[in-house]
C-alpha positions in Angstrom: 0.0 0.0 0.0 2.8 2.4 0.9 4.6 1.5 -2.4 1.4 2.3 -4.4 1.0 5.6 -2.6 4.6 6.5 -3.4 4.2 5.5 -7.0 1.0 7.7 -7.3 2.9 10.6 -5.7 5.7 10.3 -8.2 3.2 10.1 -11.1 1.3 13.1 -9.8 4.5 15.0 -9.6 5.4 14.2 -13.3 2.0 15.4 -14.5 2.3 18.6 -12.5 5.7 19.3 -14.0 4.3 18.8 -17.5 1.3 21.2 -17.1 3.3 24.4 -17.9 4.9 22.5 -20.9 1.4 22.0 -22.3 0.7 25.7 -22.3 4.2 26.6 -23.4 4.1 24.5 -26.6 0.8 26.0 -27.7 2.0 29.5 -26.9 5.0 28.8 -29.1 3.2 27.2 -32.1 -0.1 29.1 -32.1 -3.7 28.4 -32.7 -3.2 25.5 -35.0 -1.6 23.5 -32.2 -3.2 21.5 -29.4 -1.4 19.7 -26.6 -3.2 17.2 -24.4 -1.9 15.6 -21.2 -3.3 12.2 -20.2 -3.4 10.3 -17.0 -4.2 6.7 -17.9 -5.1 5.8 -14.4 -8.6 7.1 -15.2 -9.2 6.1 -18.9 -12.7 7.5 -18.9 -11.5 10.9 -17.7 -7.8 10.8 -18.7 -7.4 14.4 -19.9 -5.8 16.3 -17.0 -4.6 19.3 -19.0 -5.2 20.8 -22.4 -4.2 23.8 -24.4 -5.4 24.8 -27.9 -8.4 23.4 -29.7 -7.8 21.1 -32.6 -9.8 18.0 -31.6 -12.2 19.7 -29.2 -10.7 18.0 -26.1 -11.5 19.3 -22.5 -10.1 18.5 -19.1 -12.0 15.5 -17.7 -12.5 14.1 -21.2 -11.8 10.5 -22.3 -8.9 9.2 -24.2 -9.1 8.7 -28.0 -8.7 5.4 -29.8 -5.0 6.1 -30.0 -4.8 6.3 -26.2 -6.8 3.0 -26.1 -4.1 1.3 -28.1 -1.4 2.6 -25.8 -3.3 1.4 -22.8 -3.8 -2.0 -24.3 0.0 -2.3 -25.0 0.8 -1.5 -21.4 4.5 -1.1 -20.6 5.3 -2.3 -24.1 3.9 0.9 -25.5 6.3 3.1 -27.4 6.2 6.7 -28.6 4.3 7.3 -31.9 5.8 10.3 -33.6 4.8 12.5 -36.5 1.8 10.4 -37.8 -1.1 11.9 -39.7 -4.8 11.2 -39.1 -8.1 12.8 -39.8 -10.9 13.9 -37.4 -14.5 13.0 -38.0 -15.1 16.6 -39.2 -12.5 16.3 -41.9 -9.5 18.1 -40.3 -6.1 16.7 -41.3 -4.0 16.4 -38.1 -0.3 15.7 -37.7 0.3 14.2 -34.2 2.8 12.8 -31.8 2.0 10.7 -28.8 4.7 10.4 -26.2 4.2 7.9 -23.4 4.9 8.8 -19.8 6.7 6.4 -17.5 7.5 6.5 -13.8 10.9 5.6 -12.4 10.0 1.8 -12.6 9.4 2.1 -16.3 5.6 1.7 -16.1 3.5 3.6 -18.5 0.8 5.7 -16.8 0.0 8.5 -19.2 0.9 10.4 -22.4 1.7 13.8 -23.7 0.0 14.3 -27.1 0.7 17.1 -29.6 -1.8 17.7 -32.4 -1.3 20.2 -35.2 -4.1 21.1 -37.7 -2.3 20.9 -41.1 -5.5 21.1 -43.2 -4.7 24.5 -44.7 -1.1 23.4 -45.3 -2.3 20.3 -47.1 -4.7 22.3 -49.2 -1.9 24.7 -50.2 0.4 21.8 -51.0 -2.3 20.3 -53.2 -2.8 23.5 -55.0 0.9 24.0 -55.7 1.1 20.3 -56.7 -1.7 20.8 -59.2 0.1 23.8 -60.7 3.3 21.8 -61.0 1.7 18.7 -62.4 -0.4 15.7 -61.4 0.4 14.8 -57.8 1.4 11.2 -56.9 -1.2 9.0 -55.4 -1.1 8.9 -51.7 -2.9 6.9 -49.0 -5.9 8.5 -47.3 -5.1 9.1 -43.6 -7.2 7.1 -41.2 -10.1 8.7 -39.4 -9.5 8.8 -35.6 -12.2 8.9 -33.0 -11.8 11.8 -30.6 -14.3 12.5 -28.0 -14.8 13.7 -24.4 -16.6 10.6 -23.2 -15.3 7.1 -23.6 -18.6 5.6 -24.8 -18.7 7.8 -27.9 -15.2 6.9 -28.7 -16.0 3.1 -28.4 -19.1 3.7 -30.6 -17.1 5.4 -33.2 -14.6 2.6 -33.4 -17.4 0.1 -33.7 -19.0 2.1 -36.5 -15.7 2.3 -38.4 -15.4 -1.5 -38.1 -18.9 -2.1 -39.4 -18.5 0.2 -42.4 -18.8 -1.8 -45.6 -20.3 -4.8 -43.9 -23.9 -5.3 -45.1 -24.4 -8.4 -43.0 -26.0 -8.4 -39.5 -24.1 -10.0 -36.6 -26.2 -13.1 -37.2 -25.1 -13.1 -40.8 -21.4 -13.2 -39.9 -19.6 -16.5 -39.8 -17.5 -17.6 -36.8 -14.2 -16.5 -38.5 -15.7 -13.1 -39.2 -16.9 -12.7 -35.7 -13.6 -13.6 -34.2 -11.8 -11.2 -36.6 -14.1 -8.4 -35.5 -13.3 -9.0 -31.8 -9.6 -9.5 -32.6 -9.5 -6.1 -34.5 -11.4 -4.3 -31.7 -9.0 -5.8 -29.1 -6.0 -4.6 -31.2 -7.4 -1.1 -31.2 -7.5 -1.3 -27.4 -11.3 -1.1 -27.1 -11.4 -3.8 -24.4 -8.8 -2.1 -22.2 -11.5 0.3 -21.2 -13.9 -0.6 -18.3 -17.4 -1.6 -19.4 -16.4 -1.8 -23.1 -17.3 -5.5 -23.4 -20.8 -4.7 -22.2 -21.1 -1.8 -24.6 -19.9 -3.9 -27.6 -22.3 -6.7 -26.6 -25.3 -4.2 -26.6 -24.3 -2.8 -30.0 -24.0 -6.2 -31.5 -27.2 -7.5 -30.0 -25.5 -10.4 -28.2 -25.2 -11.4 -24.5 -22.3 -10.2 -22.3 -21.4 -13.9 -21.9 -21.2 -14.4 -25.7 -19.0 -11.2 -26.0 -16.6 -12.4 -23.4 -16.5 -15.8 -25.1 -15.7 -14.4 -28.5 -13.0 -12.1 -27.0 -11.4 -15.0 -25.2 -11.4 -17.1 -28.4 -10.0 -14.3 -30.4 -7.1 -13.7 -28.0 -6.4 -17.5 -27.8 -6.2 -17.6 -31.6 -3.6 -14.9 -31.7 -1.6 -16.1 -28.7 1.3 -18.2 -30.0 1.7 -19.9 -26.5 -1.7 -21.4 -26.9 -0.5 -23.3 -30.0 2.7 -24.7 -28.4 2.8 -28.4 -28.6 0.4 -28.5 -31.5 2.9 -27.9 -34.3 
Protein backbone atom coordinates (compact mmCIF):
# COMPACT_ATOMS: atom_id res chain seq x y z
CA UNK A 1 0.00 0.00 0.00
CA UNK A 2 2.79 2.40 0.91
CA UNK A 3 4.57 1.53 -2.35
CA UNK A 4 1.41 2.30 -4.34
CA UNK A 5 1.02 5.66 -2.61
CA UNK A 6 4.65 6.49 -3.36
CA UNK A 7 4.16 5.50 -6.99
CA UNK A 8 1.04 7.67 -7.29
CA UNK A 9 2.87 10.59 -5.67
CA UNK A 10 5.67 10.28 -8.21
CA UNK A 11 3.25 10.11 -11.13
CA UNK A 12 1.29 13.10 -9.84
CA UNK A 13 4.56 15.06 -9.64
CA UNK A 14 5.43 14.19 -13.25
CA UNK A 15 2.01 15.34 -14.45
CA UNK A 16 2.26 18.57 -12.45
CA UNK A 17 5.67 19.29 -13.96
CA UNK A 18 4.29 18.85 -17.48
CA UNK A 19 1.29 21.18 -17.10
CA UNK A 20 3.28 24.35 -17.91
CA UNK A 21 4.86 22.50 -20.85
CA UNK A 22 1.38 21.99 -22.30
CA UNK A 23 0.71 25.74 -22.28
CA UNK A 24 4.22 26.59 -23.43
CA UNK A 25 4.11 24.45 -26.57
CA UNK A 26 0.80 25.95 -27.70
CA UNK A 27 2.00 29.48 -26.91
CA UNK A 28 5.00 28.81 -29.14
CA UNK A 29 3.24 27.22 -32.12
CA UNK A 30 -0.07 29.09 -32.06
CA UNK A 31 -3.74 28.41 -32.69
CA UNK A 32 -3.20 25.48 -35.05
CA UNK A 33 -1.58 23.49 -32.22
CA UNK A 34 -3.19 21.50 -29.41
CA UNK A 35 -1.45 19.71 -26.56
CA UNK A 36 -3.23 17.16 -24.38
CA UNK A 37 -1.87 15.63 -21.17
CA UNK A 38 -3.33 12.22 -20.25
CA UNK A 39 -3.39 10.29 -16.99
CA UNK A 40 -4.23 6.70 -17.93
CA UNK A 41 -5.09 5.75 -14.37
CA UNK A 42 -8.56 7.08 -15.20
CA UNK A 43 -9.20 6.13 -18.86
CA UNK A 44 -12.74 7.53 -18.87
CA UNK A 45 -11.45 10.93 -17.69
CA UNK A 46 -7.82 10.77 -18.74
CA UNK A 47 -7.40 14.39 -19.91
CA UNK A 48 -5.84 16.32 -17.02
CA UNK A 49 -4.57 19.34 -18.98
CA UNK A 50 -5.21 20.73 -22.45
CA UNK A 51 -4.21 23.83 -24.39
CA UNK A 52 -5.37 24.79 -27.88
CA UNK A 53 -8.42 23.40 -29.67
CA UNK A 54 -7.83 21.10 -32.62
CA UNK A 55 -9.78 17.99 -31.60
CA UNK A 56 -12.14 19.70 -29.15
CA UNK A 57 -10.70 18.00 -26.07
CA UNK A 58 -11.45 19.28 -22.56
CA UNK A 59 -10.15 18.54 -19.09
CA UNK A 60 -11.99 15.53 -17.73
CA UNK A 61 -12.49 14.11 -21.22
CA UNK A 62 -11.77 10.55 -22.29
CA UNK A 63 -8.83 9.20 -24.22
CA UNK A 64 -9.09 8.68 -27.98
CA UNK A 65 -8.71 5.34 -29.74
CA UNK A 66 -4.99 6.14 -30.01
CA UNK A 67 -4.82 6.25 -26.22
CA UNK A 68 -6.77 2.99 -26.04
CA UNK A 69 -4.10 1.30 -28.15
CA UNK A 70 -1.38 2.64 -25.85
CA UNK A 71 -3.30 1.43 -22.79
CA UNK A 72 -3.76 -2.01 -24.33
CA UNK A 73 -0.02 -2.34 -24.97
CA UNK A 74 0.78 -1.49 -21.37
CA UNK A 75 4.46 -1.07 -20.55
CA UNK A 76 5.35 -2.30 -24.04
CA UNK A 77 3.89 0.88 -25.53
CA UNK A 78 6.28 3.15 -27.42
CA UNK A 79 6.18 6.75 -28.61
CA UNK A 80 4.29 7.27 -31.86
CA UNK A 81 5.74 10.32 -33.56
CA UNK A 82 4.76 12.46 -36.52
CA UNK A 83 1.77 10.45 -37.76
CA UNK A 84 -1.14 11.89 -39.73
CA UNK A 85 -4.80 11.21 -39.07
CA UNK A 86 -8.14 12.81 -39.83
CA UNK A 87 -10.87 13.91 -37.44
CA UNK A 88 -14.50 13.03 -37.96
CA UNK A 89 -15.12 16.59 -39.20
CA UNK A 90 -12.43 16.23 -41.87
CA UNK A 91 -9.51 18.10 -40.33
CA UNK A 92 -6.09 16.74 -41.29
CA UNK A 93 -4.02 16.45 -38.13
CA UNK A 94 -0.32 15.72 -37.67
CA UNK A 95 0.28 14.25 -34.23
CA UNK A 96 2.83 12.81 -31.84
CA UNK A 97 2.00 10.69 -28.80
CA UNK A 98 4.75 10.43 -26.19
CA UNK A 99 4.18 7.93 -23.40
CA UNK A 100 4.88 8.87 -19.79
CA UNK A 101 6.70 6.41 -17.53
CA UNK A 102 7.46 6.44 -13.83
CA UNK A 103 10.88 5.56 -12.41
CA UNK A 104 10.01 1.86 -12.59
CA UNK A 105 9.36 2.15 -16.33
CA UNK A 106 5.61 1.66 -16.04
CA UNK A 107 3.47 3.57 -18.56
CA UNK A 108 0.83 5.70 -16.83
CA UNK A 109 -0.01 8.50 -19.25
CA UNK A 110 0.89 10.37 -22.42
CA UNK A 111 1.68 13.82 -23.74
CA UNK A 112 0.01 14.33 -27.12
CA UNK A 113 0.69 17.11 -29.61
CA UNK A 114 -1.84 17.70 -32.42
CA UNK A 115 -1.30 20.20 -35.24
CA UNK A 116 -4.07 21.06 -37.70
CA UNK A 117 -2.35 20.89 -41.09
CA UNK A 118 -5.54 21.07 -43.17
CA UNK A 119 -4.67 24.48 -44.64
CA UNK A 120 -1.07 23.42 -45.28
CA UNK A 121 -2.27 20.30 -47.08
CA UNK A 122 -4.68 22.34 -49.21
CA UNK A 123 -1.89 24.74 -50.17
CA UNK A 124 0.39 21.82 -50.99
CA UNK A 125 -2.33 20.27 -53.17
CA UNK A 126 -2.77 23.57 -55.01
CA UNK A 127 0.96 23.94 -55.65
CA UNK A 128 1.12 20.31 -56.74
CA UNK A 129 -1.74 20.80 -59.17
CA UNK A 130 0.05 23.80 -60.67
CA UNK A 131 3.28 21.84 -61.01
CA UNK A 132 1.70 18.72 -62.44
CA UNK A 133 -0.41 15.72 -61.41
CA UNK A 134 0.34 14.77 -57.79
CA UNK A 135 1.39 11.22 -56.94
CA UNK A 136 -1.27 9.00 -55.43
CA UNK A 137 -1.14 8.91 -51.66
CA UNK A 138 -2.91 6.87 -49.03
CA UNK A 139 -5.87 8.51 -47.30
CA UNK A 140 -5.11 9.17 -43.61
CA UNK A 141 -7.24 7.08 -41.25
CA UNK A 142 -10.10 8.73 -39.39
CA UNK A 143 -9.47 8.81 -35.65
CA UNK A 144 -12.24 8.93 -33.05
CA UNK A 145 -11.79 11.84 -30.65
CA UNK A 146 -14.35 12.51 -27.94
CA UNK A 147 -14.75 13.70 -24.39
CA UNK A 148 -16.62 10.61 -23.22
CA UNK A 149 -15.33 7.09 -23.62
CA UNK A 150 -18.65 5.61 -24.78
CA UNK A 151 -18.74 7.83 -27.88
CA UNK A 152 -15.16 6.84 -28.74
CA UNK A 153 -15.98 3.13 -28.44
CA UNK A 154 -19.12 3.64 -30.55
CA UNK A 155 -17.12 5.43 -33.25
CA UNK A 156 -14.59 2.59 -33.41
CA UNK A 157 -17.40 0.05 -33.67
CA UNK A 158 -19.05 2.07 -36.45
CA UNK A 159 -15.76 2.21 -38.36
CA UNK A 160 -15.35 -1.55 -38.09
CA UNK A 161 -18.85 -2.11 -39.39
CA UNK A 162 -18.49 0.16 -42.42
CA UNK A 163 -18.82 -1.77 -45.65
CA UNK A 164 -20.33 -4.78 -43.93
CA UNK A 165 -23.90 -5.35 -45.05
CA UNK A 166 -24.40 -8.45 -42.93
CA UNK A 167 -26.01 -8.39 -39.54
CA UNK A 168 -24.17 -9.97 -36.62
CA UNK A 169 -26.28 -13.10 -37.23
CA UNK A 170 -25.07 -13.10 -40.83
CA UNK A 171 -21.39 -13.17 -39.89
CA UNK A 172 -19.58 -16.48 -39.82
CA UNK A 173 -17.52 -17.59 -36.82
CA UNK A 174 -14.26 -16.53 -38.48
CA UNK A 175 -15.65 -13.06 -39.24
CA UNK A 176 -16.93 -12.69 -35.68
CA UNK A 177 -13.57 -13.64 -34.22
CA UNK A 178 -11.81 -11.25 -36.61
CA UNK A 179 -14.08 -8.42 -35.48
CA UNK A 180 -13.27 -9.05 -31.82
CA UNK A 181 -9.57 -9.47 -32.59
CA UNK A 182 -9.47 -6.16 -34.44
CA UNK A 183 -11.38 -4.34 -31.68
CA UNK A 184 -8.97 -5.81 -29.13
CA UNK A 185 -5.96 -4.64 -31.15
CA UNK A 186 -7.45 -1.14 -31.17
CA UNK A 187 -7.50 -1.23 -27.37
CA UNK A 188 -11.28 -1.14 -27.04
CA UNK A 189 -11.38 -3.83 -24.37
CA UNK A 190 -8.76 -2.10 -22.22
CA UNK A 191 -11.55 0.27 -21.21
CA UNK A 192 -13.89 -0.58 -18.35
CA UNK A 193 -17.41 -1.67 -19.41
CA UNK A 194 -16.38 -1.83 -23.09
CA UNK A 195 -17.33 -5.52 -23.40
CA UNK A 196 -20.84 -4.73 -22.21
CA UNK A 197 -21.10 -1.81 -24.62
CA UNK A 198 -19.91 -3.88 -27.58
CA UNK A 199 -22.31 -6.68 -26.66
CA UNK A 200 -25.23 -4.24 -26.56
CA UNK A 201 -24.31 -2.74 -29.94
CA UNK A 202 -24.02 -6.16 -31.55
CA UNK A 203 -27.20 -7.47 -29.93
CA UNK A 204 -25.52 -10.38 -28.17
CA UNK A 205 -25.22 -11.36 -24.53
CA UNK A 206 -22.33 -10.22 -22.37
CA UNK A 207 -21.34 -13.87 -21.90
CA UNK A 208 -21.15 -14.35 -25.67
CA UNK A 209 -19.03 -11.23 -26.05
CA UNK A 210 -16.58 -12.42 -23.38
CA UNK A 211 -16.47 -15.84 -25.07
CA UNK A 212 -15.64 -14.37 -28.49
CA UNK A 213 -13.01 -12.10 -26.97
CA UNK A 214 -11.41 -15.05 -25.18
CA UNK A 215 -11.40 -17.14 -28.36
CA UNK A 216 -9.98 -14.26 -30.42
CA UNK A 217 -7.15 -13.74 -27.95
CA UNK A 218 -6.41 -17.46 -27.80
CA UNK A 219 -6.23 -17.62 -31.59
CA UNK A 220 -3.60 -14.86 -31.71
CA UNK A 221 -1.56 -16.03 -28.70
CA UNK A 222 1.32 -18.21 -29.96
CA UNK A 223 1.70 -19.85 -26.54
CA UNK A 224 -1.73 -21.45 -26.89
CA UNK A 225 -0.54 -23.31 -29.96
CA UNK A 226 2.68 -24.66 -28.42
CA UNK A 227 2.86 -28.41 -28.63
CA UNK A 228 0.41 -28.51 -31.53
CA UNK A 229 2.92 -27.92 -34.33
